[in-house]
N, C-alpha and C positions, 0 to 999 in steps of 0.2 A: 644128512639126505639130500639125494641127487634131485637135479632139476625137474627130472621127468617124475619124481613120486609129489614131488609139491604142486606142478601146473600139469592139468589135463590137458587135451587138445581142445576142448571145448571152450577153456577158461584164457587158453594162452590166444585163440580164434577171437573170442572175446576183448583183447586187451589189444591185438595188433590192426583187426578190422575196424573202418569206420563206425560210428563218431571218436573213438577213443583215440587211435593210432597212435598207440604209446610208441617211443623209440626204443629199440633193443637196449642200449645202454641204460634208459631207466627203469627197464624190468628185470635186468642183469643186477640193477643195484637194490631193488626191493626184494630181490632173494639171492642177494649175495654171489653171484657168479658174475662172470664175465660176459661183455656182450658176444664174444664169440661164441661161446656155451650156449646162448640163447639161440643165436643163429642157427646154429647145428642142430640144437631140438626141433627150433621152428619148421627147419628143412625135413627134418624126421617126421613130424606131423603133417606138412604139405603133403607127403608122398604117401602117405599110409591114410589121411581123412582128407583128399582135398578139397572136397564139399562143404570143409566148414568155413574155409580158407578164401576169402570176396578178392578177385583178381581185377585191380583199377583198369578199367578199359581208357586207351589214348582216344582223344577227342579225333573226329574228322577236321579234313582240311576245311572243311564247311564251317563247322563252329570255331575253329581258330580264327577264320576269316572274320566271321560275325562279331566274337569280342573283342579282334584289332580295331574293327572298324568304329565299335562303340566307344572305343576309346580316342 
């Protein structure tokens, strides 16, 4: 059975979005496919349904400076 039939876009989003943040190799091991195949399917799902996947935002310079000042 192909990976697309095993994992729906919603399930894939649940696995890769925070708080789970599963690695592609870990997902591949769960479904007995390569991490490259998981990446390929993830890319297709992101193109088809981008609203499901959270894009991490880069911190601003001010936030970085504040964090560095604290330490």
